[in-house]
Phi, psi and omega in degrees: 000138178269154179267118185260003178298143176248141187290142178242132177235156179249139174233130186254121184240157167053228178294346179300336183296331176303330179300339183269000176281135177298140170055036177285135173260097181266006177292327178293339181271349186072028171239156182280141178280123185266006191310317178295317181295320182300325181287339184262006190306312185296339179291337180262004179080013181269114181246336178261121174233129175245151180223142179287119179294329181295315176298319172305316180295314182302327182263001180071030180266143177260125184294340180279345188247034181271157185290343175225158169295126181224141177274124180273130184243138170275176181311314181292323178287332169296314180302317186289319179297312178300316183292334182280346182269135176280328185229132175234140171239130179254137178230000000 
């Protein structure tokens, strides 16, 4: 049997980067807190998490202090990442 699973990665953009803050209260922003889900990503086979450097800068965040390890990507790297994927899902 061949393994037909496709690798899944997550990219956090715009206000979505706020979901990566430890102990973040996102109710005030009107978005669901994903803290518990973030901790269980490896259980779902999600090993790659990416975050938008521009959004981090806009919110004054440090990429090394996020709730999960994430690779910080500049605009050019974001474009290359998106172009490299066959399927995109936006939430």
